[in-house]
N, C-alpha and C positions, 0 to 999 in steps of 0.2 A: 592550622587554626584559619579557616575558609571564613571569611566576614560577606555579610551584604553586597558591599563594592565590587571585592572579585567575584561573586557568584551571578551577579550581572554583567560581567566582565565575561564569563563563559559567553551571551550571547552577544554581547559587544563586539568581539574580537574579527568574527566574520560576518558582521555588520560592517564593521570597518573596511576589511578586506572588500567587501562587494563597494564600496563605496570609492573608496581608492582603486581600486581597479576600473571601474565600470567609467568615473567621472575623469581624475586623472592619469592612469594609466593607458587610459584608450586615447586619452586628447593628447596628451603630451608625447607619449612614447613611440603609440602605435596598436594597432589593433593583434596584433602578433609578436607581443613583446613577453620574450620572456621572464620577467620580473612579477609578473604577475603570476605565475606558477608560484614564485617565491614567494609572495605577500601572502596566500590562500594558505599556501602551509604551514607558514610561521603563525599564520593567526590561528589556523584549526589548533595546531600544534601548542598553542598557549591556552585554548582549550580545554585540549587533553588533559593538560598538567593542571587544571584549575580543578578537571572534574573527578582527577584521582586525588587531588588532596579535597575536595568535598565528600569523596566518597572514605577517605580516609576520618574525617571527621565524624561524619554519621556512625561509620563503625564503632569509633572511640565514643560519642558522645548521644548519640543517640539524633532524631528529627532535630534539622534547624527550624524553631519557629520566627521568623521575620513579619515586620508590620506590613499590611498594605496601605500603598497611596490610592488618595482619591486619583482617580481618572476622568469618570463624566457624572457631572452633579447638578440636574436640574429637580423641578419640581416633581416631586412623586417618583425620581430615578437618581440613586447613587450607586454607581458603577466604581469598581475598586479595581487597583493591578497590584500585583506581587508575584512572589516566588514559593513556591512549595518544594522544599526539599525533605524527601523522606527517602527510605529504603526503596522503591522501586523507581523514584529520580534517580536518584546515584547510580545505579544500575544502567540505567536508559541514557544515561550522561557519557558512562566512560565508552559504552557501545559505539553511541552515536558518533562522539568525537575521536575516538578511538579507530575505529574503520574507516570514516571518511577525512581520517590522516594520512593511511595508508594507500586509500584509493588516490587521496588529492598527488601523491609523490607517483605513484603509478602513473597517473593523468600525464603529469609533465613530459614522460616518452610517449605515452602511446598518443596524444594528442600534439607531441612536435610537427610543427610544419602546417599545422592547420591555418587557413588565413585567419578563422574567428579564435584563437588560442585565448585573447585575453578577455572578451567576451564568455567563453566557457569558464574560464575560471571567476568571472563574476557572478554566472548563473549559480554554480557550485558554492563558493560563500554565501551567498542568499536560502539555498538550500538548505546546507547544513546549519545557519542559524535558524533557520525556520522551523526545521525540527528539534533542535536545542532548547529554542523558545515553547516550544508545544509540551518537551514534557517537564519545564519548569514552573508552568502557567497554574496558580495558584485558585485559580475560578473558571468559572464555563464560557464567561466571553470572551475574556483573554487567550482561553485556550482555542476557543474555535475562530479568531482570527488567526493565530497561526498557522492552524487547520487549515484555513483557507492558503493562507501563506504557500504552505507547503505543496497545495496544490497548483498554485498558479507557477513556482517552483520547477515542477513535475513537467506542466506544460511548456516550459521553454527550453526545458532540457531534454522532454523526449524530443521534441521536435527543432532541434538546436542547429541540424541540418537543413536549414529553412527550404531550400531551393527542391529537395527531394522534396514529389508531391506524398508520397507513401511515409515520409515523416512527419509532415504536416496533416495528413489526415489521421495519423496516430494518436498525436497531440491533441488534436479536435475530439478523438474517440475517449481518450484517457478523461479528459477536462469535461466531458456534457455527463459521459457515464456517473464519473466520482460524483459532478453535481446531483444527481439522483439521490445517492448516497446520504449528501450534503444537506436535502432539503430535510430529509428526515431526522437529521443529526440538530438542524437549527427550530423544526417544530417541536421537538423535545425541548430545548433549551427554552422555549416561548411558552410551553405549556407548565415547565418547573417555576418561571419566572411568576407565572399567574397565580402560581398556588403560592409563593412565599419567597420575594428579590432576594432574600438572605442565602437561600438555600444556594444560590450562584457562586457563592465560597463553597470549596470543596470539601473543606477541614466543616464547615457546619454544617453540610448535607450529610457527612459520615456522624456527627453528633444526633442529629435528626433523626436517621435510621437506628439508629443505637439506642436510641430512647422510644422508637415506634410512635415518632409526632407524626410520619409519611403513610397516608392511605396507602395499600398494596396495591389497589388500581391506579394511583397517583405513579405510583414507582414502576408497573408494567409499563404504560403508557410512554413515559419519558425512556425507557430500558429500552423500548422496538425503536423508537426515535433515535436515540445512542448506537443501536446495533446497525441502524441503517446506514450510518455515517461509517460503522466499523467494516461491513459487509462492502460499500466501495470502494475506501480507501486500500481497504487488504483484499480485494479481488476473490471475493468467496461468490457462490454460487448466488443470483443469477447474475452478477453484477461484476463478474469473473472477464469478460472477453476481450476488455482492453489491456489486459498485463502483456501477452505475448505477444502484441502489435507494440507495445513499447519498446522491443528490441530495436529500434528503430533509430533510437537514438547512441550517443557513443557508449561504449561496453562499459567504461566507467563509469558512467551516466547508471548503466542496468545494475551494476555490483552494487552503487550506491542504494540505488532504488530497493533492492530485493535483499538487503541484507540488513540496513541499520535505518532507514529513512520512511519513505512514502507508505508502503505496505505494512509495515510493522505497526504504523503511526493506528490502524485497526483494533489491532490487538492490544495496545498499549492504552486505547481507550477503553476498551471493555474490562482491563484489569486494573485502571483507574479509580473506574465509578463500580467495581466486582460488588461493593456490600449493596449498591442500587439495585445491581442486577440480580444478586442471591436473596435481596427481598422483594423480589417482583416473582415472576410466573414466568418469564423469560427464558430461564435455564435451559430447559427441554430443548428448543427451540435453537440456543445458541450450540448446543454439544450438536444438535440432528446436521442442523448446516453445515459445523464444522468437520463433521465426519465425511457426510457425503461430498463434499468440497474435494475431502483427500484422497478417497478413490477417482472421482469424476475427473479432478485435472490430472492425477499422477496415469489415467487410462489413456489421454491425450497424448501426455511424454512417451509413451510406447512405440508411438509410429513418427512422431515428429523427425524431421532429418535437419533442420538448423539446429546446431549446436545451444546458441542462445536461448531458444523457445524449448528445448527440451526442460533447459535451468530454468524457465520461466514457469512451466508448467509445475516443476518442482517444487519452486517458491509457492506458488496455490496451494499444494499440495502439504505443505508443510506448515503454512501459517493455517490450512483447516487443521491440523493436527491442534494446533494451539489451542482455537476456539475450541474445539470438541472436549478441551482439555479443561478450559475455562467453564464450558459447559456441565460438566460433571463437579464443578466443585474444583480442581486441582490447581489453583494458582500458582504455587512454586512449582510445580514442575513444567506449567506453560511458560512462565517468564525464563525457568533455565533452559526450557528448549528454547527461546527467542533468542535468549542470551549465548547458547552453544550455535547454534543456526546461524546468527551473522557472520562468523569466520568462516564457515566451511563455505555458507554458499559467496560469501564473497570471493574466498579462493577462486571459488569453483569459474564464475564469472570472469574474473581478471586473466586465469587461466586458458578461459573461451576466448579475451581478447588477444591473448598471446600467439593462439592457436592461426588465429586470423591473421596477426601479425606477419606469420610464416609461411600460411597458405594462401592468404587473398582471398579466402573463401568461409561463410557461415557453415556452407553446406556440408555436412559429416559425408553422403554420397561421393564427395571429390575430394574427400584429405585420405588418410591411412601413410601407416608406416613414418610417424613423423617421431616415435619414440625413439629413434637412433638420433634425430636431430635435433631435437628439444631435450632433454633427460631430467632438467630441471622444472619445466612446467610438468612435463609429466608425472612425476613423481609428487609433484605439489597439490596436481589433481586425482590422483590416484586416493592420497591421503583424506582430502574433504571428500571425494567420493565414498570411501568406507565409511567416515563419518555419516556423511547425509545415509548412507544405507543402514546404518546401526550397529556396527559391528564391533563386538569388545577388542581393544577397549578403547576407542575411540568417542569423542564427546559426543557424539549422535546418540550411541549407544548407552549413556547416562540418562539423557536428558527424553530420549523415546521412551525406553522402557521406564522411567518414571510416569508418564503420562496412562501406560498403557496398564501398567501396576495401578494405580489410582482408579481407572475403570475398571478393573477386574474387582478389586477390594469394595468399591462402592456397591456392585452388585443387583443396580437397578436393570427394568427392562431398558429403560432408554442406554446407561452406562455399558449393558451387554450389547447393544448394535452398535454402538462407535466402537468400542472395545473390537467387533468383529470387522467393520469397515478399517479399523487402524493397521490388522495384522495383514488384510487386503491389500493395504496402500503400502506395506512393511515390501512388501514382495514385487510388488511392482516398482517403487523405488528402485530397489535394488538390481533390476533389470534395465530400466531403460537409462539408469547412470551407467553402469557398464555394457551397454550396448553403445553408449557415447564414445566412451573410454576406447574400447576395442576398435569402431569405425574410425576413430579420429588416430591413434596411436601405433594400432597393430594393423599386419598384413601388409596391403603392396601399396604407394603412394598411386593414386587414381586421377591425378592431372590440375588440383586447387583451380583458382579462379579461372585461370586462361580456359582451362578444358569445358568448365562449366560454362561461361559467356560462349564459347565455339558451339556447344548443344543446343544452346540456347537461339543462336543465326541459328543454326542448321534448321530449328523447330518454327523457327519464323516470332520467335518469341522474344521480348526487350532482354536485354542482358541485368542479370541483376546487380540493384544499384550496391556499390559498395566494395564492389569485388577489385581486387589488383592483384598485380602478378604476385606469383611465390616467389619467397626467396628464403631456403632452408636454413635455418642455423636458432640459435637459443636465442631469445628475447634479450635484451640491454637489461640490465642489474638493476634498475630503476622499475623494471614490471616485475623481473623475477622474483627481487627482493621481498616486496610485499606479500607474492603467492607464496613463496618458502616461511617466511613468517607465519603468516595466518593457516596453513598446513598443519603447520608447529602445534600453531593453538588450537587448531581442530582434532588433532593427538592428545593434547596434554591438559587443556584447560576444563575439561567436563569432570573429570574425576578429582582432581587438586582444587577447583572450586566448590566441589557437594559433594565432599569421599564418604564411601557407606562406610568407611572405619576411621578412627582417627589416625591422622598423619601426621606427624609430628607438631606442630604449632597449630596444624590445620582440623578445628574440630569436625567431627561427623556431623554429615549434611547443613555444611557450612551456610553454603547459600540459602537453602531450603528456610532455613531459621533464623537467617540475617531479614529475607525479603517477609516472614510471617510473624513468628513470635516475637521480637522487635519491634517489630511494625503494629503496635498497638491500637494507633488509629482508625485502621482497617480489620484487625484483629483483635478486639478488646480481651477476649480470655486466651485461654493455653487451648483447651478444648476446640478453638474455632478454628484457630492456626493449625493446630494438627488436623483438622478437617480437611484445611486446605493444602496438605501436602509440607506441614512441616518437619516433618521423621516419616517417612516412608520406610516400610519394609522393604527388603528386596526382593522381587516374586521372583525367584528360580524358575518357574514353569512358564510364566510370561515372556521372562528373558530367553528361557530356550526356547522357545514357540518362534519368538520373533525372531532370533539368530536362524533356526533353520529356513524358516522361512526368506531372509535376506540371502544365506547362502545358495538357495534353489534358485532364485530369482539370478543370483551371478555365475550361476552354474550354467542356467538356460542361456543365458548371453554367452557365455563360452561355447557351448556346441553350436550357437547358432551362428556365432562372427567368428570365433577363430579354428576351431576343427571342423564344423562345417557339417556336421554329423543332423542337426535340422535345417532346412533349408529354409532361410525367411522369406524368398518369394514365393515357395511352395505354401508355405503357412499362410501366407496372405491372400495368395488364390483358394483355400480349400474354407478361410473366414473372410472372404470377399464383402461380405456386407455389413460383417463385425468391422474390418478392416476399416472401411469407405467412411464407417458411420465416426470414427475416432479419426481419421486421418483429415473429416470433411467440418471436426469438433463438434459431432451433434449437430450440427448444422444450427448451430444458435445465432452466430452473424449474419446468416441468410433469415432466422426467425426474426431477429430484431431491426436489420437495415431493410429488407426487402418488403416483410408484411408488415410488422410494426411500424416502422418510420415512413418507407415508401408509399405502398399499398392500404396504410390504415388513416398514419397520422399526415402524409402528404394529401392523400386521395379522397378522404375525408373532412378532417379536421381541418389542416390548411385550404382546401380547395374552398371547402365552405366560408369560410373567413376571407379569400378572397372573392368570391360573388357577392358576398353581404357588403365588401369594401368599395369594390368597383360599382353597385348597383344601389347601394344607399350612402355609404359614408362622402364616394367619390361626388357622387348626383345630388345632394343634397343643396350646396347650393344653387341648383339647378331648381329643383322642386322648391326650394324658399324663394327663389325670384319666379317662379312661374305663378304661384300662390299669390304673392306679395302683388303681381300684375294683375292677375283676374281679380283681385279683391277691390283693386284701385279702379278697375273698369267698371265693376258693379258701383262704386261708389260714385262715379262720373255721370251716371245716369241720373242721379239724385241734384248734382250739382251743373242744375240746366239754367239756371239763371229765373226763374218762371214763379212769380209771388207766389202763385196758389199750392203750385208743388211743396215748397217750404212751407204754406200753411198747414197742409195733410201730415207733412213729417212731424210738425208740432202737436199737432192735436195728437196722431199715434204715439208720440212719445211720454204726454201727461194722461193719456189713457193707459200706456205701461206701467205710469209710475203708480197712478191712483191705485191700479189692480195690485200690484206688489205689495201696497200697502195694505189692503183690506186683508188680502191673504196671507201675509206673513208678517207683519205691523203688530 
């Protein structure tokens, strides 16, 4: 049985680890102390155990109702803080704390020898605590505070190697782009507060929506603001371009960002306020943005050569899947896909770090033949890739097909559009992921980090940052263990958490029913729960089509990169304009940085403000001084000491007073 004190401890443990590492360990033991890793693993392990206890309590007794505490109370404003522990919360708690625990274990080996080892685990503790606080928040103000802490944590971790200009630039880019979305989120909060301050409480907001106490126009404007925040955090088009650059941080950081923390926060936000979105007129926009992003990001993954960037584009695409699911009302499939995605995407990123550990590079053009040197990493990434591709019986098959099946069942024009986009993305996903597998593990060794560095020197270019000497061999068990465990979950967790038939003590559609039917605050009626995907029918046609497309993508990758039947270079030359467009990321970075920022903001807005500042603000004291001097000199002409001049002045003053009295008196 979980109590309120134990629930708060879920957040308090990683916060304590952050303070102990950041203040005590760093000051008294050192900046590279191994104890920092032990403390963080122990704290997040405790949060994971408490999260499992919370899950068990909610599964047996339903949502836990806790009293809110006074936070800020001044005239006309009373803000509270507290915990909201419902079905969505406990699922997110287990995902965040469980995946984070494995990432911290992995990080002890991956970051071994780093001079800022203690700082790394301090930031990771803050990152995990911020996300746990976000999912537990019971009101919008409290949620926004933790939302911003997640952003700060990601900024610190993306730019962790602060001596690298590319890392500093990536951190600033992530911070600024997500701030654009957060501005919309804040406006939505302020507008809803102006309508009724009590709606800051999420449970009260649910009740008001169920009772039709909120106008649809209000719900629409607030939902638009919240969705802007979700677009920024979950890297949806057009605020997507920060996420591939975020690969400048340590790979273990990338694994946590992409699987269980920052980027899933946007999907969680839409899911948390799903009644508001469903009540508004924004759902079509959510679906279309998600569907477009799924294909748009996947197309860039087709041509990327950095293994981490391939996975980054994959994350953006899969988040698009989740958004399109929420947009067509598939609440349960969206959360189910978020759940399964966390495991196989974390496995892939940790596998990418293991590959870098052996090859000394992230560039797949310089890898090859690693299968025989690191078979455990290979099979772990194979399992995770098959799950990502959505092949039976892996977890991604069950969650992705539920999304596509729900869209097919809805049958509206919007649903049909996003269904088509989802199927195209499925083909692309299978191709780019197995292109990465074949380039990395199959074929012949192509030189690794040393060769890439030599080629850069010959071309007169700077050596890629982070390259190191290759040393063939499997990574330490502290790295391989989490990869294999996550890969195992990628195989089994999808079917056994949400089976399409009864499996022993596990009920049919257990996950979907838990997240919808039992969540009566969000879905007051059984009909509403079914509409949200509580008990989906298995769609054999959709599953068959998506499977064929996935196999086609894998087959094309096999023909191109293993058999050589299709030449990648010949294909690139034949479709050069399209290839260049995708390789240059559709010139979105150039649009933002060169035209909007440099030529738009700097040249016109900033230059205009600079001119005003230099010519008016900076010279204001000069203008005032000149005016006062001139007035003084004019006044001095009167103060000449001649009696007749003073008499004339008095006469003029008397005439002016009398005239004013006669005119306005």
